[in-house]
C-alpha positions in Angstrom: 19.7 267.3 230.3 22.0 269.7 232.0 23.9 272.4 230.2 27.2 273.7 231.6 28.8 277.0 230.4 32.3 278.0 231.7 33.7 281.7 232.0 36.3 283.6 233.8 39.5 282.2 232.1 42.3 284.5 230.9 46.0 285.5 231.3 47.4 285.6 234.8 51.1 286.1 236.2 52.6 283.3 238.0 51.8 283.8 241.8 48.5 285.5 240.9 44.8 284.4 241.3 41.9 283.9 239.1 38.3 282.5 239.6 36.6 280.6 236.9 32.8 280.0 236.9 30.4 277.5 235.5 26.8 278.2 235.0 24.4 275.2 235.0 21.1 275.1 233.5 18.4 272.5 232.5 17.6 269.6 234.7 20.0 271.0 237.6 17.7 269.1 240.2 19.2 265.8 239.1 22.8 266.9 239.9 24.6 265.2 242.7 28.2 266.5 242.3 30.1 268.9 240.2 33.8 269.0 239.3 36.6 270.8 237.6 39.1 269.1 235.1 41.6 270.7 233.1 43.7 269.7 229.9 47.1 271.0 229.0 48.4 270.8 225.6 49.8 267.3 224.8 48.4 265.9 228.1 45.4 264.0 229.2 42.5 265.5 230.9 43.0 265.6 234.7 41.0 265.9 238.0 41.2 269.1 239.7 38.4 269.5 242.2 34.8 268.3 242.9 32.0 269.1 245.4 28.8 267.4 246.4 26.1 270.0 245.2 24.1 269.9 248.3 26.6 269.1 250.9 30.0 270.3 252.1 32.0 267.3 251.0 34.8 268.3 248.6 37.9 266.6 246.9 41.0 267.9 245.5 44.0 266.8 243.4 47.3 266.7 245.3 48.7 269.2 243.0 46.2 272.0 243.7 45.3 271.3 247.5 46.1 274.5 249.6 46.0 276.6 246.4 42.5 276.2 244.8 39.2 276.3 246.4 35.9 274.8 244.8 32.6 276.3 245.8 29.1 276.5 244.7 26.0 278.6 244.7 23.0 276.3 244.7 20.5 279.1 244.1 22.3 280.6 241.2 23.3 277.0 239.9 27.0 278.3 239.7 30.1 276.5 240.3 33.3 278.2 241.0 36.9 277.6 241.3 39.2 280.0 243.0 42.9 279.6 241.8 45.4 281.1 244.2 49.3 281.0 243.8 49.1 280.0 240.3 51.9 278.2 238.6 53.1 277.8 235.1 52.0 274.2 235.1 48.4 275.4 235.9 48.1 276.3 232.2 45.2 274.5 230.7 41.8 274.5 229.5 39.4 274.0 232.4 36.4 272.2 232.1 33.4 271.8 234.4 31.3 268.6 234.7 28.3 267.3 236.4 27.6 264.0 238.0 24.3 262.5 238.6 25.4 259.6 240.9 28.5 260.5 242.9 31.5 262.6 243.7 34.5 261.3 241.7 38.0 262.0 240.6 37.3 259.8 237.4 36.1 261.8 234.3 33.9 258.7 233.4 31.5 259.5 236.3 30.5 262.8 234.9 27.8 262.7 232.3 27.7 266.4 231.4 30.6 268.7 230.4 30.9 272.4 229.6 33.0 273.8 226.6 36.0 274.8 228.7 37.7 278.0 229.5 41.4 278.7 228.9 43.6 279.6 231.7 47.1 280.8 231.0 49.7 281.5 233.5 52.9 283.3 232.6 56.1 284.2 234.2 
């Protein structure tokens, strides 16, 4: 079993930056990849970024490429999402997830999820 806890969400002005974190615990040795998803009010959950836990391979949604950076600290079992040049449409609850099998942009590939952290971008 893997437990995930997000933190770092909050209010930020458009054009600003924010970093959210996800602390993993439990059977972290079984994780292959971790990812970030987000869900805005009235919208479906969408893929943001993912990273192979013990490699450099990453994947980003087109909407965040060049603005967001996903990274991880294997020793501390912590996943990060650095969000820069934030836009109003980035407002959402951000969830981290862990996959035991592969890096994917599909939510169904991730078996473990955190509770989410709210990111609100204002003008």
